Structures are given as C-alpha cells and as structure tokens.
N, CA, C and O of each residue as an XYZ file, in Angstrom:
924
protein
N     -36.520      7.235     26.745
C     -35.242      7.260     27.495
C     -34.911      8.430     28.003
O     -34.589      9.410     27.331
N     -34.998      8.361     29.632
C     -34.341      9.721     30.439
C     -33.255     10.062     30.234
O     -32.401      9.216     30.504
N     -32.767     11.389     29.686
C     -31.173     11.631     29.579
C     -30.590     12.006     31.049
O     -31.213     12.343     32.055
N     -29.342     11.856     30.869
C     -28.321     12.152     32.130
C     -27.595     13.553     31.870
O     -27.322     13.979     30.748
N     -27.287     14.291     33.239
C     -26.626     15.228     32.865
C     -25.166     15.077     32.230
O     -24.813     16.000     31.496
N     -24.484     14.261     32.384
C     -23.521     13.530     31.768
C     -23.923     13.687     29.771
O     -23.324     14.304     28.891
N     -25.092     12.870     29.729
C     -25.373     12.842     28.008
C     -25.746     13.930     27.745
O     -25.460     14.251     26.592
N     -26.509     15.002     28.563
C     -26.633     16.559     27.893
C     -25.572     17.121     27.833
O     -25.517     17.880     26.866
N     -24.534     17.089     28.542
C     -23.065     17.682     28.725
C     -22.508     17.128     27.089
O     -22.413     17.846     26.093
N     -22.261     15.982     27.162
C     -21.929     15.505     25.739
C     -22.278     16.244     24.366
O     -21.632     16.871     23.526
N     -23.729     15.836     24.558
C     -24.625     16.349     23.380
C     -24.276     17.816     23.356
O     -23.735     18.153     22.303
N     -24.415     18.606     24.087
C     -24.219     20.302     24.150
C     -22.953     20.605     23.809
O     -22.889     21.602     23.091
N     -21.569     19.924     24.159
C     -20.521     19.899     23.638
C     -20.239     19.832     22.026
O     -19.532     20.569     21.340
N     -21.011     18.724     21.663
C     -21.069     18.294     19.963
C     -21.896     19.041     18.803
O     -21.742     19.331     17.616
N     -22.974     19.207     19.935
C     -23.841     20.117     18.600
C     -23.670     21.619     18.976
O     -24.243     22.371     18.187
N     -23.003     22.237     20.017
C     -22.757     23.902     19.944
C     -21.395     23.913     19.224
O     -20.896     25.009     18.972
N     -20.773     22.816     18.884
C     -19.384     23.423     17.876
C     -19.401     23.875     16.773
O     -19.835     23.149     15.879
N     -18.971     25.123     16.474
C     -19.341     25.548     14.962
C     -17.846     25.946     14.363
O     -16.807     25.753     14.995
N     -17.901     26.445     13.237
C     -16.277     27.038     12.770
C     -16.563     28.279     13.103
O     -17.641     28.742     12.729
N     -15.738     29.009     13.808
C     -15.892     30.415     14.650
C     -14.922     30.973     13.725
O     -14.071     30.150     13.387
N     -14.828     31.855     13.337
C     -13.964     32.958     12.591
C     -14.005     34.382     12.631
O     -14.145     35.185     11.708
N     -13.819     34.606     14.173
C     -13.632     35.917     14.858
C     -13.466     35.458     16.211
O     -14.297     34.661     16.648
N     -12.602     35.809     16.870
C     -12.262     35.424     18.325
C     -11.630     36.755     19.072
O     -11.083     37.719     18.536
N     -11.869     36.516     20.455
C     -11.883     37.644     21.381
C     -10.115     37.525     21.531
O      -9.546     36.434     21.502
N      -9.244     39.097     21.726
C      -7.921     39.314     22.040
C      -8.084     38.846     23.405
O      -8.278     39.813     24.141
N      -8.080     37.468     24.188
C      -8.158     36.538     25.398
C      -7.429     35.897     25.345
O      -7.583     35.226     24.325
N      -6.252     35.503     26.081
C      -5.704     34.324     26.044
C      -5.941     33.121     26.547
O      -6.719     33.181     27.500
N      -5.570     32.028     26.278
C      -6.419     30.820     27.048
C      -4.797     30.250     27.331
O      -3.809     30.256     26.597
N      -5.016     29.732     28.819
C      -4.082     29.318     29.455
C      -3.337     28.029     28.851
O      -3.887     27.172     28.160
N      -1.854     28.047     29.272
C      -1.053     26.882     28.786
C      -1.656     25.348     28.892
O      -1.845     24.478     28.041
N      -1.901     25.412     30.508
C      -2.312     24.186     30.966
C      -3.463     23.918     30.380
O      -3.675     22.717     30.209
N      -4.361     24.732     29.979
C      -5.988     24.111     29.740
C      -5.959     23.897     28.349
O      -6.933     23.397     27.787
N      -4.575     24.342     27.512
C      -4.486     23.794     26.246
C      -3.946     22.449     26.164
O      -4.406     21.640     25.359
N      -2.982     22.165     26.963
C      -2.390     20.778     27.249
C      -3.251     19.744     27.652
O      -3.111     18.597     27.225
N      -4.415     20.169     28.696
C      -5.447     19.130     29.032
C      -6.198     19.013     28.150
O      -6.786     17.932     28.165
N      -6.536     19.888     27.089
C      -7.555     19.689     26.203
C      -6.768     18.405     24.954
O      -7.307     17.411     24.467
N      -5.513     18.873     24.765
C      -4.483     17.598     24.040
C      -4.902     16.254     24.586
O      -5.474     15.333     24.002
N      -4.398     16.367     26.116
C      -4.479     15.068     26.524
C      -5.663     14.294     26.740
O      -5.507     13.075     26.810
N      -7.032     14.850     26.882
C      -8.043     14.616     26.648
C      -8.417     14.035     25.073
O      -8.893     12.978     24.659
N      -8.047     15.023     24.567
C      -8.271     14.394     22.782
C      -7.651     13.095     22.532
O      -8.275     12.179     21.995
N      -6.047     12.967     23.031
C      -5.209     12.095     22.588
C      -5.803     10.401     22.973
O      -5.079      9.427     22.766
N      -7.421     10.253     23.638
C      -7.876      9.278     24.192
C      -8.768      8.671     22.977
O      -9.525      7.703     23.063
N      -8.431      9.687     21.492
C      -9.144      9.111     20.584
C      -8.482      7.712     19.799
O      -7.267      7.552     19.685
N      -9.355      6.881     19.362
C      -8.775      5.630     18.987
C      -8.352      5.894     17.738
O      -8.755      6.712     16.912
N      -7.257      4.885     17.698
C      -6.352      4.802     16.464
C      -6.117      3.260     16.334
O      -6.076      2.514     17.312
N      -5.975      2.877     15.122
C      -5.607      1.492     14.791
C      -4.462      1.224     15.413
O      -3.513      2.006     15.467
N      -4.512     -0.276     16.083
C      -3.548     -0.673     17.123
C      -2.589      0.553     17.865
O      -1.365      0.675     17.831
N      -3.353      1.190     18.371
C      -3.240      2.338     18.771
C      -1.803      3.062     18.679
O      -1.119      3.337     19.664
N      -1.449      3.331     17.317
C      -0.595      4.148     16.750
C      -0.691      5.551     17.043
O       0.402      6.108     17.141
N      -1.386      6.042     17.156
C      -1.780      7.854     17.865
C      -0.628      8.427     16.606
O       0.591      8.530     16.751
N      -1.183      8.649     15.751
C      -0.294      9.509     14.195
C      -0.362     10.818     14.481
O       0.151     11.644     13.727
N      -0.829     11.072     15.300
C      -0.984     12.976     15.459
C       0.564     13.620     16.026
O       1.286     13.084     16.868
N       0.774     14.667     15.442
C       1.389     15.378     16.099
C       0.983     17.226     15.934
O       0.555     17.763     14.912
N       1.225     17.780     17.025
C       0.993     19.325     16.919
C       1.660     20.071     17.437
O       2.360     19.785     18.408
N       1.586     21.335     16.842
C       2.383     22.353     17.096
C       1.534     23.432     17.535
O       0.638     23.929     16.852
N       1.880     23.799     18.796
C       0.865     24.810     19.369
C       1.689     26.341     19.399
O       2.727     26.532     20.033
N       1.118     27.171     18.729
C       1.670     28.627     18.290
C       0.922     29.730     19.311
O      -0.307     29.677     19.341
N       1.388     30.419     19.890
C       0.890     31.691     20.669
C       1.866     32.910     20.520
O       3.064     32.628     20.491
N       1.570     33.994     20.439
C       2.266     34.899     20.933
C       3.138     35.309     19.558
O       2.688     35.371     18.414
N       4.248     35.519     19.911
C       5.040     35.877     18.931
C       5.367     34.854     17.714
O       5.793     35.268     16.636
N       5.180     33.770     17.927
C       5.467     32.241     16.985
C       4.116     32.070     16.553
O       4.146     31.207     15.676
N       3.140     32.401     16.706
C       1.761     32.356     15.800
C       2.043     33.831     14.984
O       2.116     33.753     13.758
N       2.148     34.713     15.401
C       2.464     35.946     14.477
C       3.476     35.859     13.419
O       3.291     36.490     12.379
N       4.788     34.965     13.615
C       5.547     34.770     12.329
C       4.995     33.846     11.599
O       5.298     34.082     10.429
N       4.343     32.920     11.676
C       3.619     32.092     11.007
C       2.832     32.737     10.050
O       2.996     32.882      8.838
N       1.961     33.092     10.799
C       1.067     34.014      9.797
C       1.347     35.035      9.026
O       0.762     35.220      7.959
N       2.569     36.057      9.632
C       2.901     37.003      8.795
C       3.824     36.566      7.694
O       3.960     37.353      6.758
N       4.531     35.338      7.662
C       5.058     34.601      6.565
C       4.173     34.235      5.412
O       4.493     34.360      4.229
N       2.759     33.661      5.968
C       1.852     32.812      5.063
C       1.159     34.241      4.359
O       1.003     34.308      3.140
N       0.762     35.379      5.293
C       0.108     36.657      4.590
C       0.879     37.185      3.271
O       0.533     37.289      2.094
N       1.723     37.390      3.765
C       2.979     38.040      2.687
C       3.174     37.381      1.644
O       3.529     38.117      0.723
N       3.091     36.162      1.330
C       3.068     35.514      0.070
C       1.885     35.399     -0.425
O       1.847     35.416     -1.655
N       0.522     35.243      0.335
C      -0.929     35.099      0.057
C      -1.226     36.547     -0.805
O      -1.804     36.479     -1.890
N      -0.817     37.779     -0.278
C      -1.095     38.771     -0.670
C      -0.504     38.918     -2.213
O      -1.191     39.542     -3.022
N       0.499     38.467     -2.544
C       0.858     38.277     -4.063
C       0.468     37.233     -5.175
O       1.396     36.452     -5.388
N      -0.482     37.040     -5.827
C      -1.212     36.160     -6.537
C      -0.433     35.448     -7.407
O      -0.607     34.312     -7.846
N       0.844     36.593     -7.702
C       1.516     35.481     -8.488
C       2.656     34.506     -7.509
O       3.034     33.425     -7.959
N       3.032     34.888     -6.467
C       3.277     34.009     -5.623
C       2.749     32.929     -5.084
O       3.195     31.783     -5.154
N       1.787     33.298     -4.541
C       0.669     32.327     -4.031
C       0.340     31.260     -5.082
O       0.022     30.148     -4.662
N       0.380     31.463     -6.312
C       0.145     30.260     -7.545
C       1.168     29.241     -7.623
O       1.042     28.168     -8.213
N       2.599     29.798     -6.739
C       3.493     28.684     -7.033
C       3.617     27.937     -5.621
O       4.647     27.351     -5.287
N       1.991     28.045     -4.496
C       2.405     26.970     -3.458
C       0.800     26.177     -3.833
O      -0.219     26.819     -4.090
N       0.854     25.259     -3.806
C      -0.090     24.008     -3.904
C      -0.564     23.050     -2.839
O       0.303     22.481     -2.176
N      -1.654     22.839     -2.629
C      -1.627     21.444     -1.418
C      -1.010     20.410     -1.758
O      -0.995     20.067     -2.940
N      -0.330     19.653     -0.723
C       0.039     18.128     -0.876
C      -0.454     17.190     -1.034
O       0.015     16.117     -1.414
N      -1.721     17.539     -0.695
C      -2.640     16.555     -0.745
C      -4.394     16.795     -1.158
O      -4.949     17.828     -0.784
N      -5.097     15.820     -1.889
C      -6.416     16.218     -2.224
C      -7.156     16.152     -1.140
O      -7.490     15.135     -0.532
N      -7.492     17.613     -0.826
C      -8.721     17.620      0.384
C      -9.830     17.468     -0.361
O     -10.555     16.591      0.108
N     -10.210     17.925     -1.239
C     -11.401     18.105     -1.697
C     -11.413     17.017     -2.977
O     -10.377     16.629     -3.518
N     -12.592     16.645     -3.319
C     -12.841     15.591     -4.547
C     -12.484     16.631     -6.197
O     -12.741     17.824     -6.362
N     -11.864     15.707     -7.156
C     -11.323     16.624     -8.447
C     -12.425     16.902     -8.951
O     -12.459     17.958     -9.582
N     -13.708     16.077     -8.863
C     -14.860     16.716     -9.561
C     -15.993     16.589     -8.452
O     -16.150     15.649     -7.672
N     -16.765     17.783     -8.565
C     -17.883     17.917     -7.740
C     -19.179     17.388     -8.263
O     -19.474     17.690     -9.420
N     -19.922     16.705     -7.628
C     -21.248     16.418     -7.786
C     -21.737     17.010     -6.779
O     -21.129     17.456     -5.806
N     -23.579     17.035     -7.138
C     -24.336     16.969     -6.108
C     -24.534     15.994     -5.129
O     -24.263     14.900     -5.624
N     -24.827     15.908     -4.155
C     -25.221     17.280     -3.136
C     -24.328     17.928     -2.666
O     -24.521     18.988     -2.071
N     -23.069     17.346     -2.873
C     -21.642     18.015     -1.955
C     -21.452     19.577     -2.815
O     -21.336     20.575     -2.104
N     -21.436     19.678     -3.727
C     -21.271     20.957     -4.478
C     -22.456     21.965     -4.121
O     -22.230     23.169     -3.999
N     -23.543     21.499     -3.984
C     -24.622     22.342     -3.374
C     -24.608     22.981     -1.768
O     -25.094     24.051     -1.398
N     -23.927     22.012     -1.002
C     -23.729     22.196      0.095
C     -22.594     23.261      0.003
O     -22.879     24.403      0.362
N     -21.358     23.000     -0.435
C     -20.430     23.960     -0.520
C     -20.679     25.089     -0.932
O     -20.076     26.060     -0.474
N     -21.581     25.203     -1.843
C     -21.754     26.584     -2.205
C     -22.845     27.664     -1.163
O     -22.876     28.883     -0.999
N     -23.555     26.665     -0.675
C     -24.642     27.057      0.060
C     -24.004     27.818      1.542
O     -24.461     28.791      2.142
N     -22.782     26.976      1.862
C     -22.212     27.684      3.207
C     -21.334     28.717      3.072
O     -20.952     29.450      3.984
N     -20.980     28.772      1.792
C     -20.010     29.797      1.136
C     -21.065     31.175      1.117
O     -20.826     32.190      1.771
N     -21.946     31.047      0.474
C     -23.005     32.108      0.018
C     -23.410     32.797      1.367
O     -23.391     34.007      1.593
N     -23.835     31.634      2.347
C     -24.211     32.004      3.561
C     -23.415     32.878      4.403
O     -23.853     33.823      5.060
N     -22.328     32.524      4.337
C     -21.161     33.434      5.143
C     -20.954     35.122      4.454
O     -21.015     36.203      5.039
N     -20.708     34.826      3.072
C     -20.734     36.294      2.787
C     -21.955     37.103      2.807
O     -21.923     38.329      2.911
N     -23.056     36.401      2.705
C     -24.227     37.319      3.027
C     -24.070     37.728      3.872
O     -24.302     38.936      3.831
N     -23.587     37.198      5.280
C     -23.768     37.565      6.667
C     -22.962     38.944      6.849
O     -23.179     39.841      7.664
N     -21.556     38.824      5.444
C     -20.328     40.073      5.775
C     -21.149     40.998      4.747
O     -20.627     42.107      4.640
N     -22.164     40.842      4.060
C     -22.254     41.715      3.146
C     -21.369     41.704      2.098
O     -21.174     42.729      1.445
N     -20.753     40.570      1.832
C     -19.878     40.655      0.174
C     -20.808     39.960     -0.632
O     -21.080     38.786     -0.380
N     -21.278     40.515     -1.497
C     -22.025     40.325     -3.142
C     -20.625     39.304     -3.919
O     -19.421     39.257     -3.668
N     -21.661     38.449     -5.123
C     -20.805     38.067     -5.573
C     -19.937     38.419     -6.797
O     -19.345     37.601     -7.502
N     -19.951     39.791     -6.947
C     -19.013     40.487     -7.533
C     -17.787     40.842     -6.727
O     -16.789     41.166     -7.370
N     -17.731     40.828     -5.592
C     -16.849     41.260     -4.407
C     -15.740     40.577     -4.235
O     -15.379     40.395     -3.072
N     -14.964     40.057     -5.288
C     -13.890     39.329     -5.189
C     -12.921     39.377     -4.240
O     -12.311     38.477     -3.662
N     -12.849     40.976     -4.137
C     -11.401     41.249     -3.407
C     -11.958     41.281     -1.637
O     -11.149     41.355     -0.711
N     -13.473     41.209     -1.437
C     -13.797     41.129     -0.272
C     -13.919     39.831      0.389
O     -13.918     39.541      1.586
N     -14.035     39.050     -0.763
C     -13.954     37.208     -0.612
C     -12.607     36.799     -0.279
O     -12.309     35.905      0.513
N     -11.728     37.609     -1.023
C     -10.130     37.122     -0.752
C      -9.905     37.493      0.558
O      -9.548     36.625      1.356
N     -10.043     38.552      0.888
C      -9.668     39.415      1.766
C      -9.961     38.459      3.452
O      -9.139     38.228      4.338
N     -11.615     38.041      3.368
C     -12.130     36.924      4.143
C     -11.299     36.068      4.280
O     -10.586     35.956      5.277
N     -11.272     35.271      3.194
C     -10.175     33.914      3.265
C      -8.799     33.805      3.888
O      -8.294     32.805      4.398
N      -8.185     35.260      3.725
C      -6.905     35.747      4.069
C      -6.744     35.174      5.702
O      -5.809     34.564      6.223
N      -8.163     35.673      6.317
C      -8.254     35.943      7.519
C      -7.684     34.365      8.205
O      -7.056     34.301      9.262
N      -7.974     33.429      7.544
C      -7.756     32.016      7.738
C      -6.025     32.018      8.486
O      -5.680     31.390      9.487
N      -5.388     32.690      7.850
C      -4.182     32.505      7.874
C      -3.713     33.581      8.798
O      -2.520     33.856      8.669
N      -4.400     34.277      9.734
C      -3.996     34.941     11.255
C      -5.039     34.029     12.380
O      -5.383     34.395     13.504
N      -5.276     33.180     11.913
C      -5.919     31.990     12.801
C      -7.162     32.976     13.103
O      -7.450     33.260     14.266
N      -7.937     33.521     11.923
C      -9.097     34.394     12.288
C      -9.006     35.158     14.157
O      -9.907     35.108     14.994
N      -7.506     35.851     14.328
C      -7.051     36.180     15.325
C      -7.245     35.719     16.535
O      -7.357     36.439     17.528
N      -7.309     34.195     16.531
C      -7.595     33.605     17.759
C      -5.841     33.661     18.289
O      -4.796     33.834     17.662
N      -6.137     33.432     19.678
C      -4.850     33.513     20.723
C      -3.947     32.084     20.372
O      -2.725     31.941     20.406
N      -4.784     31.304     20.100
C      -3.982     29.937     19.976
C      -3.806     29.197     18.126
O      -4.824     28.895     17.502
N      -2.931     29.085     17.746
C      -2.734     28.607     16.587
C      -2.443     27.437     16.482
O      -1.314     27.236     16.929
N      -3.207     26.033     15.875
C      -2.626     25.011     16.055
C      -2.363     24.532     14.608
O      -3.105     24.878     13.689
N      -1.082     23.574     14.390
C      -0.585     23.383     13.192
C      -0.639     21.402     13.291
O       0.125     20.795     14.042
N      -1.143     21.052     12.851
C      -1.057     19.504     13.018
C      -0.472     18.600     11.657
O      -0.894     18.660     10.502
N       0.580     17.796     12.172
C       1.059     17.074     11.165
C       1.556     15.337     11.396
O       1.768     14.848     12.505
N       1.649     14.736     10.340
C       1.633     13.298     10.362
C       2.844     13.031      9.645
O       3.373     13.702      8.759
N       3.315     11.612     10.322
C       4.327     11.311      9.603
C       4.169     10.588      8.044
O       3.189      9.843      8.072
N       4.704     10.585      6.961
C       4.409     10.832      5.863
C       4.213      8.923      5.263
O       3.706      8.586      4.194
N       4.810      7.937      6.378
C       4.665      6.688      6.174
C       3.239      6.036      6.587
O       2.911      4.858      6.448
N       2.519      7.038      7.101
C       1.132      6.813      7.814
C       0.448      6.719      6.362
O       0.828      7.176      5.285
N      -0.784      5.907      6.728
C      -1.581      5.345      5.361
C      -2.699      5.716      6.024
O      -2.716      6.224      7.145
N      -3.990      5.372      5.082
C      -5.228      6.085      5.010
C      -5.659      5.602      6.519
O      -5.897      6.395      7.430
N      -5.699      4.655      6.597
C      -6.233      4.712      8.089
C      -5.544      5.757      9.440
O      -6.088      6.210     10.447
N      -4.704      5.827      9.131
C      -4.185      6.613     10.249
C      -4.788      8.217      9.994
O      -4.914      9.046     10.895
N      -5.191      8.484      8.280
C      -5.871      9.515      8.571
C      -7.386      9.702      9.060
O      -7.882     10.720      9.541
N      -8.013      8.429      8.808
C      -9.242      8.459      9.703
C      -8.883      8.578     10.924
O      -9.860      8.953     11.572
N      -7.908      8.441     11.619
C      -8.058      8.184     13.324
C      -7.797      9.484     13.475
O      -8.303      9.946     14.497
N      -7.044     10.423     12.670
C      -6.819     11.791     12.720
C      -7.812     12.852     13.366
O      -7.901     13.765     14.186
N      -8.725     11.840     12.110
C     -10.053     12.923     11.909
C     -10.737     12.849     13.426
O     -11.178     13.861     13.970
N     -10.769     11.668     13.982
C     -11.210     11.382     15.854
C     -10.458     12.440     16.896
O     -11.011     13.045     17.814
N      -9.230     12.498     16.568
C      -8.663     13.530     17.245
C      -8.963     14.656     17.379
O      -9.281     15.209     18.432
N      -8.868     15.278     15.941
C      -9.390     16.399     15.848
C     -10.717     16.789     16.471
O     -10.831     17.749     17.233
N     -11.737     15.975     16.098
C     -12.661     16.277     16.685
C     -13.021     16.158     18.068
O     -14.118     16.569     18.447
N     -12.155     15.604     18.903
C     -11.633     15.215     20.089
C     -11.641     16.621     20.813
O     -12.279     16.985     21.801
N     -10.685     17.336     19.976
C     -10.244     18.565     20.483
C     -11.398     19.682     20.361
O     -11.643     20.450     21.292
N     -11.988     19.702     19.308
C     -13.255     20.712     19.269
C     -14.079     20.180     20.205
O     -14.579     21.065     20.900
N     -14.443     18.997     20.520
C     -15.580     19.023     21.632
C     -15.026     19.170     23.090
O     -15.741     19.593     23.998
N     -13.539     18.751     23.297
C     -13.160     19.165     24.627
C     -12.804     20.677     24.686
O     -12.433     21.125     25.771
N     -12.888     21.506     23.601
C     -12.615     22.984     23.738
C     -14.060     23.395     24.205
O     -14.396     23.805     25.317
N     -14.811     23.192     23.122
C     -16.535     23.725     23.756
C     -16.988     23.182     25.132
O     -17.890     23.796     25.703
N     -16.364     21.916     25.810
C     -16.720     21.787     27.208
C     -16.262     22.684     27.988
O     -16.948     22.743     29.008
N     -15.200     23.595     27.973
C     -14.638     24.774     28.483
C     -15.192     25.772     27.906
O     -14.529     26.765     28.207
N     -16.009     26.038     27.269
C     -16.425     27.445     26.881
C     -15.451     28.026     25.649
O     -15.437     29.210     25.314
N     -14.717     27.071     25.094
C     -13.982     27.912     24.036
C     -13.963     27.584     22.651
O     -14.208     26.385     22.519
N     -13.827     27.995     21.878
C     -14.302     27.579     20.556
C     -13.271     27.463     19.401
O     -12.184     28.003     19.609
N     -13.466     26.810     18.164
C     -12.270     26.313     17.124
C     -12.659     26.821     15.781
O     -13.714     27.355     15.437
N     -11.767     26.591     15.207
C     -12.413     26.484     13.513
C     -11.023     25.740     12.674
O      -9.948     26.257     12.369
N     -11.431     24.597     12.492
C     -10.531     23.807     11.649
C     -10.296     24.566     10.253
O     -11.182     25.036      9.538
N      -8.724     24.587      9.986
C      -8.439     25.277      8.584
C      -7.620     24.392      7.418
O      -6.392     24.300      7.436
N      -8.317     23.863      6.578
C      -7.577     22.829      5.803
C      -6.935     24.036      4.906
O      -5.876     23.673      4.394
N      -7.256     25.200      4.627
C      -6.701     26.430      3.900
C      -5.337     26.450      4.296
O      -4.579     27.011      3.505
N      -4.728     25.866      5.566
C      -3.175     26.063      5.629
C      -2.276     24.798      4.434
O      -1.125     24.873      4.002
N      -3.126     23.931      4.227
C      -2.483     22.811      3.367
C      -1.837     23.612      2.192
O      -0.750     23.141      1.858
N      -2.168     24.511      1.611
C      -1.502     25.477      0.600
C      -0.368     25.716      0.822
O       0.432     25.508     -0.090
N       0.003     26.115      1.803
C       1.250     26.888      2.396
C       2.205     25.837      3.174
O       3.033     26.212      4.005
N       2.044     24.744      2.888
C       2.901     23.565      3.671
C       4.149     24.001      3.604
O       4.607     24.235      4.723
N       5.117     24.266      2.442
C       6.027     24.817      2.342
C       6.580     25.732      3.490
O       7.532     25.449      4.217
N       5.842     26.849      3.529
C       6.131     27.862      4.565
C       5.913     27.357      5.703
O       6.718     27.691      6.572
N       4.964     26.549      6.049
C       4.763     26.038      7.532
C       6.029     25.336      7.826
O       6.733     25.656      8.784
N       6.333     24.354      6.987
C       7.585     23.530      7.075
C       9.048     24.297      7.272
O       9.860     23.677      7.960
N       9.358     25.250      6.876
C      10.392     26.242      7.308
C      10.309     27.039      8.036
O      11.428     27.457      8.334
N       9.158     27.762      8.775
C       8.960     28.305     10.217
C       9.176     27.301     11.232
O      10.078     27.465     12.054
N       8.343     26.148     11.257
C       8.393     25.600     12.302
C       9.401     24.341     12.107
O       9.323     23.397     12.892
N      10.245     24.341     11.165
C      11.202     23.857     11.331
C      10.882     22.094     11.516
O      11.369     21.298     12.318
N       9.921     21.903     10.484
C       9.500     20.441     10.461
C      10.551     19.533      9.784
O      11.324     19.961      8.927
N      10.537     18.389     10.172
C      11.545     17.409      9.625
C      10.801     17.097      8.304
O       9.572     17.036      8.318
N      11.514     16.892      7.138
C      10.959     16.136      5.732
C      10.307     14.985      6.231
O       9.746     14.421      5.291
N      10.143     14.412      7.264
C       9.360     12.949      7.435
C       7.859     13.597      7.861
O       6.965     12.770      8.043
N       7.583     14.783      8.003
C       6.053     14.767      8.706
C       5.546     15.802      7.354
O       6.243     16.605      6.735
N       4.081     15.464      7.154
C       3.313     16.555      6.038
C       2.186     16.782      7.115
O       1.705     16.100      8.020
N       1.946     18.264      6.523
C       1.220     19.294      7.208
C      -0.422     18.718      6.868
O      -0.844     18.456      5.742
N      -1.105     18.620      8.005
C      -2.409     17.763      7.649
C      -3.825     18.779      7.695
O      -4.906     18.692      7.113
N      -3.255     19.798      8.698
C      -4.313     20.970      8.665
C      -4.014     22.028      9.622
O      -2.862     21.979     10.054
N      -4.667     22.873     10.022
C      -4.314     24.088     11.128
C      -5.769     24.078     11.993
O      -6.800     23.496     11.654
N      -5.599     24.716     12.943
C      -7.022     25.256     13.728
C      -6.569     26.166     14.583
O      -5.565     26.138     15.294
N      -7.572     27.153     14.429
C      -7.788     28.357     15.519
C      -8.413     27.801     16.695
O      -9.421     27.095     16.664
N      -7.850     28.106     17.621
C      -8.674     27.926     19.592
C      -8.755     29.447     20.147
O      -8.064     30.439     19.915
N      -9.792     29.242     20.910
C      -9.865     30.687     21.717
C     -10.964     30.803     21.872
O     -11.723     29.859     21.655
N     -11.513     32.305     22.405
C     -12.827     32.606     22.704
C     -13.537     33.319     21.743
O     -13.076     34.324     21.203
N     -14.960     32.714     21.429
C     -15.586     33.318     20.280
C     -16.090     34.945     20.640
O     -16.541     35.295     21.731
N     -15.912     35.754     19.551
C     -16.311     37.214     19.530
C     -17.913     37.087     19.483
O     -18.380     36.649     18.432
N     -18.859     37.450     20.587
C     -20.222     37.369     20.284
C     -20.595     38.229     19.473
O     -21.585     38.119     18.749
N     -19.649     39.404     19.525
C     -20.478     40.986     18.551
C     -20.072     40.741     17.225
O     -20.365     41.723     16.543
N     -19.415     39.682     16.429
C     -19.060     39.538     15.156
C     -19.942     38.748     14.569
O     -20.157     37.640     15.062
N     -20.720     39.229     13.232
C     -22.071     38.441     12.500
C     -21.398     37.306     11.860
O     -22.135     36.387     11.501
N     -20.023     37.183     11.629
C     -19.915     35.941     11.239
C     -20.124     34.530     12.033
O     -20.300     33.347     11.742
N     -20.013     35.273     13.111
C     -19.950     33.873     14.326
C     -21.587     33.477     14.481
O     -21.911     32.513     15.175
N     -22.584     34.294     13.781
C     -23.790     33.554     13.863
C     -24.576     32.739     12.865
O     -25.779     32.548     12.684
N     -23.230     32.241     12.160
C     -23.589     31.443     10.943
C     -23.731     30.126     11.453
O     -22.661     29.822     11.979
N     -24.525     29.237     11.539
C     -25.072     27.920     11.885
C     -25.620     27.479     10.891
O     -26.683     27.878     10.415
N     -24.430     25.983     10.206
C     -24.690     25.388      8.958
C     -25.489     24.262      9.071
O     -25.162     23.488      9.971
N     -26.401     23.978      8.431
C     -27.223     23.086      8.368
C     -26.600     21.534      8.301
O     -25.431     21.380      7.946
N     -27.397     20.453      8.641
C     -26.661     19.373      8.637
C     -27.995     18.338      8.255
O     -29.064     18.746      8.708
N     -28.047     17.198      7.565
C     -28.965     16.203      6.963
C     -29.377     15.609      8.093
O     -28.484     15.438      8.923
N     -30.554     15.207      8.411
C     -31.138     14.114      9.271
C     -30.564     13.259      9.225
O     -29.825     13.094      8.254
N     -30.631     12.336     10.228
C     -30.162     11.088     10.152
C     -31.187     10.039      9.139
O     -30.769      8.976      8.681
N     -32.136     10.400      8.979
C     -32.712      9.549      7.916
C     -32.524      9.712      6.711
O     -33.058      8.909      5.946
N     -31.606     10.938      6.101
C     -31.443     10.906      4.961
C     -30.019     10.457      4.763
O     -29.566     10.680      3.641
N     -29.114      9.786      5.754
C     -27.800      9.175      5.282
C     -27.957      7.770      6.085
O     -27.324      6.839      5.585
N     -28.543      7.543      7.000
C     -28.886      6.331      7.290
C     -29.864      5.376      7.128
O     -31.058      5.673      7.096
N     -29.340      3.956      6.996
C     -30.404      2.901      6.627
C     -30.379      2.064      7.649
O     -29.334      1.443      7.846
N     -31.785      1.813      8.727
C     -31.744      0.731      9.666
C     -32.183     -0.458      8.871
O     -32.786     -0.458      7.797
N     -31.772     -1.475      9.591
C     -32.092     -2.681      8.745
C     -32.082     -3.408     10.066
O     -31.228     -3.348     10.950
N     -33.332     -4.192     10.022
C     -33.626     -4.914     10.828
C     -33.566     -6.681     10.248
O     -33.863     -7.595     11.018
C-alpha cells in the first residue's frame, strides 16, 4: 500500500509523541490551545456524553497551583496526608507490567545520572511534575463523579487527541497522573465544585532539546506480541 501525505502526517504525530519532562520558557498562544482542545473534542464518547472538563493554567494561575502543591510535597509528613482518590495502578503488580514500569523508571534516572541510592534526587525529579516540568501551560482534567467506567475510557481518547494535536503543531506534552495525589489542593486552588473529580494533569509546551531527559524513548511491544489475527 502506498502511503499518502495525510497518513504520514498522522502517523508521525502519533509515533513522535513522548512524555517530555523539560520545556522551554516559550509561551503557547491561547488561540492555539483552544484550537487543540476543539480538535481533541472530536474524540468519541458513549452517546456523545463528552465527559471531559479542562482547566487551562498559565502564568500566575499555574504558578499558584504549583507552589501550593510543592509546599506540601516538600514536607513528607504533610504529603502522607494526601492520597489519590482513585486507583490508577493495580494493587498487585505482576510481570510484564512491573518489568516495564521498573525499566522506564531506571532508564530515566540513568539518563539523569541518578543511582538507585539517590532517593533525594529521585524525589526532586518526581516533584518536577508539580511544576508541570516548567511548561508554560498546565492542564488539569476533571470528570463529573456521576460518570461511570465507560466515560473514563472516552476520556482517554480525548487526552490522546490533545497530545496528537499538539504534536501536529510542533508542541509536546506530558500526561501526569502524579497530580491525583493532591486532588484536595487542586480542588481548593481551582475552586472545583464538589461534583468534579480530578482525572490527571498535563504539561503542554515546547520541548527543550538540550535537556537529556527528553532523549528518553520508551520501548513498545510490537503488534504480534499483543494482537491475535483470526481468519
């Protein structure tokens, strides 16, 4: 099959998407953010329920949320009082999932020169999540509590659309489940209604090509490893 320019463009946007952990101090125009969200909203959702809600944080608003979370995160005793509202990861890890999780963690820390005994360095790197890795745009996603599991599946497609639409414009992202630990701080800072639950955060901006952590390319299982073709 001969590929077309549109196919190549879509494939390139998908396959070049990576979790970027260092961004340039370069703004993203509000109209561009709005256009990305408009494109992403074409994601399918059961009976067109469109369960996504997005809080777009820039400038002082982004800094206020980051500072509020970082202040608590820096104190282990305070941080222990904040827990996720929903389980993102399994309660019991098994292979191959735990192997993949460990590998990507150690691959990242190795690039950053962080050895296994450098707990402080690892904690500092993790804390950069709460500064949106210095991206100029921080996105916080919420969902109405009445929505069920199917709407969370729909939400994943919406998030993927944002990341692919961003790549098509030369922008990069990092989806961040780390924010869920501090959902109470987020709710207070953004004045969220009690009916909304924090799904995740996302950094959006221009990748810093000089930062070594941005050279990380994670491995993917080929289709023959997870798909069965049945005639």
